[in-house]
C-alpha positions in Angstrom: 46.4 22.4 124.4 48.4 24.3 121.8 51.3 26.1 123.4 52.1 29.6 122.4 55.5 31.1 122.1 57.5 32.0 125.1 58.3 35.5 126.2 61.7 35.3 127.8 62.0 39.1 127.9 59.1 39.4 130.4 60.8 39.5 133.8 59.5 39.5 137.3 59.9 43.2 137.5 57.1 43.6 135.0 54.9 40.6 135.9 55.1 39.7 139.6 55.7 36.0 139.8 53.7 35.6 143.0 50.6 37.3 141.7 50.6 35.4 138.5 51.1 32.0 140.2 48.2 32.8 142.6 45.9 33.6 139.7 47.0 30.4 137.9 47.9 32.4 134.8 50.9 30.9 132.8 53.7 28.8 134.2 56.9 30.1 135.8 60.4 29.1 135.1 62.9 30.7 137.4 62.3 34.5 137.2 60.6 34.2 133.8 57.1 33.4 132.6 56.1 30.9 130.0 53.0 32.6 128.6 50.5 31.0 126.3 48.8 33.9 124.5 46.0 31.6 123.3 44.9 31.4 127.0 42.5 34.1 127.9 43.8 34.4 131.4 47.4 35.0 130.2 46.3 37.6 127.7 44.2 39.4 130.3 47.2 39.4 132.7 49.5 41.0 130.2 46.9 43.6 129.1 46.1 44.6 132.7 49.7 44.8 133.6 50.5 47.0 130.6 47.5 49.2 131.3 48.6 49.6 134.9 52.1 50.4 133.8 50.8 52.9 131.2 48.6 54.7 133.8 51.4 54.8 136.3 53.8 56.2 133.7 51.3 58.9 132.6 50.5 59.9 136.2 54.2 60.3 136.8 54.6 62.4 133.6 51.6 64.6 134.6 53.0 65.2 138.1 56.3 66.3 136.4 54.3 68.5 134.0 52.5 70.3 136.8 55.7 71.6 138.2 56.0 74.1 135.4 54.0 77.3 135.2 53.0 76.8 131.5 53.1 74.5 128.6 55.8 76.5 126.9 58.0 76.3 130.0 57.5 72.5 130.2 58.4 72.0 126.6 61.8 73.6 127.3 62.7 70.8 129.7 61.4 67.3 128.7 61.3 64.5 131.2 64.5 62.4 131.2 62.5 59.2 130.4 61.0 60.6 127.2 62.1 61.9 123.9 61.3 65.4 122.8 58.6 64.2 120.5 57.0 62.0 123.2 57.1 64.8 125.7 55.5 67.2 123.2 52.6 64.7 122.7 52.2 64.4 126.5 52.2 68.2 126.9 49.5 68.5 124.2 47.5 65.8 126.0 47.8 67.5 129.4 46.6 70.8 128.0 43.8 69.5 125.8 40.3 70.6 126.6 39.0 67.0 127.1 41.8 66.0 129.5 41.5 69.2 131.6 37.7 68.7 131.7 38.0 65.1 132.8 40.7 66.0 135.3 38.5 68.7 136.8 35.5 66.4 137.1 37.6 63.7 138.8 38.8 66.3 141.3 35.2 67.3 142.1 34.2 63.6 142.5 37.1 62.9 144.8 36.2 66.0 146.9 32.7 64.5 147.5 34.1 61.4 149.1 33.5 61.3 152.8 35.2 57.9 153.3 38.2 56.8 151.2 38.2 53.2 149.9 41.1 50.9 149.6 40.4 49.4 146.2 42.7 51.7 144.3 41.8 52.1 140.7 39.8 48.9 140.7 36.1 49.5 140.4 33.5 48.1 142.8 32.1 46.0 140.0 35.4 44.4 139.4 35.7 43.7 143.1 32.1 42.2 143.0 33.2 39.9 140.1 36.2 38.7 142.1 34.0 38.0 145.1 31.2 36.4 143.2 29.7 33.3 144.9 29.7 30.5 142.3 26.9 28.8 144.1 24.3 31.5 144.6 25.6 34.2 142.3 24.6 36.9 144.9 27.0 39.2 146.7 26.2 40.6 150.0 26.4 44.4 149.6 27.7 44.9 153.2 30.5 42.4 152.5 31.3 44.2 149.2 31.5 47.5 151.1 33.8 45.9 153.7 36.0 44.5 151.0 36.5 47.9 149.4 37.0 49.9 152.7 39.5 47.7 154.5 43.1 47.0 153.7 44.7 43.6 153.3 45.1 43.4 157.1 41.4 44.0 157.7 41.9 47.5 159.0 39.2 50.1 158.1 40.3 53.1 156.2 38.3 55.4 158.5 36.1 54.8 161.5 33.2 56.2 159.7 33.4 53.4 157.1 33.0 50.9 160.0 29.9 52.6 161.2 28.4 52.5 157.6 29.2 48.8 157.3 27.6 48.0 160.6 24.4 49.8 159.6 24.4 48.0 156.2 25.1 44.6 157.9 22.2 45.1 160.3 19.9 46.0 157.5 21.0 42.9 155.6 20.2 40.7 158.5 16.8 42.3 158.7 16.2 41.6 155.1 17.2 38.0 155.6 14.8 37.7 158.5 12.0 39.1 156.3 12.9 36.8 153.4 13.8 39.6 151.1 17.0 40.2 149.2 19.0 43.3 149.4 18.2 43.9 145.7 14.5 43.7 146.4 14.8 46.2 149.2 16.9 48.5 146.9 14.2 48.2 144.2 11.5 48.9 146.7 13.4 51.9 148.1 14.1 53.1 144.5 10.4 52.8 143.7 9.5 54.7 146.9 12.1 57.4 146.0 10.7 57.6 142.5 7.2 58.0 143.9 8.4 60.7 146.3 10.2 62.5 143.4 7.1 62.2 141.3 4.9 63.7 144.1 7.5 66.4 144.7 7.5 67.2 141.0 3.7 67.4 141.0 3.8 69.6 144.1 6.4 71.9 142.4 4.3 72.0 139.2 1.1 72.8 141.1 3.0 75.5 143.0 4.3 76.9 139.8 0.8 76.9 138.3 -0.6 78.6 141.4 2.1 81.3 141.3 1.5 81.8 137.6 -2.3 82.1 138.2 -1.7 84.6 141.1 0.7 86.6 138.9 -1.8 86.7 136.1 -4.6 87.7 138.5 -2.4 90.5 139.9 -1.5 91.7 136.4 -5.2 91.6 135.4 -6.3 93.4 138.6 -3.5 96.0 138.0 -4.6 96.5 134.4 -8.3 96.9 135.5 -7.3 99.3 138.2 -5.3 101.4 135.8 -8.1 101.4 133.2 -10.6 102.3 135.9 -8.4 105.2 137.1 -8.0 106.4 133.5 -11.8 106.2 132.9 -12.4 108.1 136.2 -9.9 110.7 135.3 -11.4 111.1 131.9 -14.9 111.3 133.4 -13.7 113.9 136.0 -12.0 115.9 133.3 -15.2 115.8 131.2 -17.3 116.8 134.1 -14.9 119.6 135.1 -15.0 121.0 131.5 -18.8 120.7 131.4 -19.1 122.5 134.8 -16.7 125.2 133.5 -18.8 125.5 130.4 -22.0 125.7 132.4 -20.5 128.2 134.8 -19.3 130.3 131.9 -22.7 130.2 130.2 -24.5 131.0 133.5 -22.0 133.7 134.3 -22.5 135.2 130.9 -26.2 135.0 131.1 -26.2 136.5 134.6 -23.9 139.2 133.5 -26.2 140.1 130.7 -29.2 140.1 133.0 -27.4 142.0 135.7 -26.2 144.5 133.1 -29.7 144.9 131.8 -31.2 145.2 135.3 -28.5 147.6 136.4 -28.9 149.6 133.3 -32.7 149.9 133.9 -32.3 150.6 137.6 -29.6 153.2 137.1 -31.7 154.8 134.5 -34.7 154.8 136.9 -32.5 155.9 139.7 -31.1 158.7 137.7 -34.5 159.8 136.7 -35.8 159.7 140.2 -32.8 161.5 141.7 -32.8 164.1 139.1 -36.6 164.6 139.4 -36.6 164.4 143.2 -33.4 166.3 144.0 -33.4 168.7 141.1 -30.3 167.2 139.4 -28.3 167.7 142.6 -28.8 171.4 142.3 -30.6 171.8 145.7 -29.0 171.8 149.1 -32.2 170.9 150.9 -35.2 168.9 149.9 -37.9 171.0 148.1 -40.7 171.6 150.6 -38.8 169.3 153.0 -39.7 171.4 156.1 -43.4 170.6 155.5 -42.7 166.8 155.8 -42.5 165.0 159.1 -39.4 162.7 159.1 -39.5 161.9 162.8 -39.9 158.2 163.7 -41.0 158.5 167.4 -40.9 154.7 167.8 -37.1 154.6 167.3 -35.7 154.9 170.8 -32.1 154.4 169.7 -32.0 157.6 167.8 -34.8 159.8 169.4 -35.9 162.9 167.6 -34.9 166.4 168.8 -38.1 168.6 168.7 -36.0 171.6 167.6 -34.7 169.7 164.5 -36.2 168.7 161.2 -34.9 165.5 159.6 -35.8 166.3 155.9 -33.5 165.7 153.0 -30.2 167.5 152.7 -27.4 167.6 150.1 -26.6 165.0 147.3 -28.7 162.0 148.4 -31.1 164.1 150.5 -30.6 162.1 153.8 -33.9 161.9 155.7 -35.4 160.4 159.0 -33.9 160.6 162.4 -32.6 157.0 162.5 -30.5 157.7 159.3 -29.1 160.9 160.7 -28.3 159.2 164.0 -26.6 156.2 162.4 -24.6 158.5 160.1 -23.1 160.6 162.9 -20.7 157.9 164.3 -19.2 157.2 160.9 -19.0 160.7 159.6 -18.0 162.8 162.6 -20.9 165.1 163.3 -23.9 165.3 165.6 -26.6 163.8 163.5 -29.5 164.2 165.9 -28.8 167.7 167.2 -26.7 169.5 164.6 -27.9 167.9 161.3 -27.6 171.2 159.5 -23.9 170.4 159.2 -24.9 168.0 156.4 -26.2 171.0 154.4 -23.5 173.5 155.1 -20.3 171.3 155.2 -19.6 169.9 151.7 -17.1 167.3 153.1 -19.6 166.0 155.7 -22.4 166.1 153.1 -20.6 163.9 150.5 -19.2 161.6 153.2 -22.8 161.1 154.5 -24.1 160.5 150.9 -21.4 157.9 150.3 -22.1 156.2 153.7 -25.8 156.0 152.9 -25.2 154.6 149.5 -22.8 151.9 150.7 -24.9 150.9 153.7 -28.5 151.2 152.3 -28.5 151.5 148.6 -25.7 149.3 147.2 -27.0 145.9 148.4 -30.5 146.5 147.1 -29.7 148.3 143.9 -30.9 145.3 141.8 -34.4 145.5 143.5 -37.1 147.9 142.5 -36.2 151.5 142.8 -38.5 152.1 145.8 -36.1 150.1 148.0 -33.4 152.7 147.6 -35.4 155.6 149.1 
């Protein structure tokens, strides 16, 4: 095999002799390594060591940077192990949007860990590769979990990690008894989870469609209700206006008829009064004494044989029952002293008005005969 050049400057402080010898990478000579960079193992050892040193250095610089309240304050006091130019580049890196976003995401991811592992910065896949069984090529997931959550002395990082491992190990033994691999169980569980997710998505979609349909129905019902109310209001308003129009027409027509009837009746009444009562020029009815206005069948207002109940004054009040009914409202003795109607002008006109309001007014639209 072709030998590469030696690197006498690489000391045990940078590449630990024990680690390299265990891995079989390179050959040691005292506290130095004889590295053959044509060997893949030697190159990987150097690269991994340098990457680890770089991460360690940057983490140390970042911890120093976080002590300052701002980038400007940090630039005023560079780290002793860097130049001003190097420190400025680091400050620009630590305040860049990409670095801050990645740092925040890493912080969130770490906060979600319920059990801390002991693998450091090494990924689980790298641990799996180191544990890979050359014969079967399969790695027991429970053993991989144990490898990452126990230290070099076999002590668990947390008691909760031991409980998880015991459940995983029991599940693995069950898989072995059933003749299935852990991967097959994982795939089956993944398929079942996918099916559950699909069913849940279908349920959510159906629920969304149902809610949308209900919302559309509610909006449609509300629209129909509003339209119905508007139509009803319009119809009621139309009917109200029509009723008002009809009432106005009927009222106008009745008014015309009433005016015509009243005009005719008043004309007839005036003619009758003027003809019967001499244009209100006579105190007593003409030839009234010759007429018998005594209704003997009326026991409420019996006739006085010494009195004659013929017409007197403006409306020529007649009959015993009219004189008797008028006395209580007009303050005179209507059955026994009916002459007061003819001699007292106040009593005579009060009696005339009383008779008009109680006997004539309500039947004035009838034939004239109803008023006498």
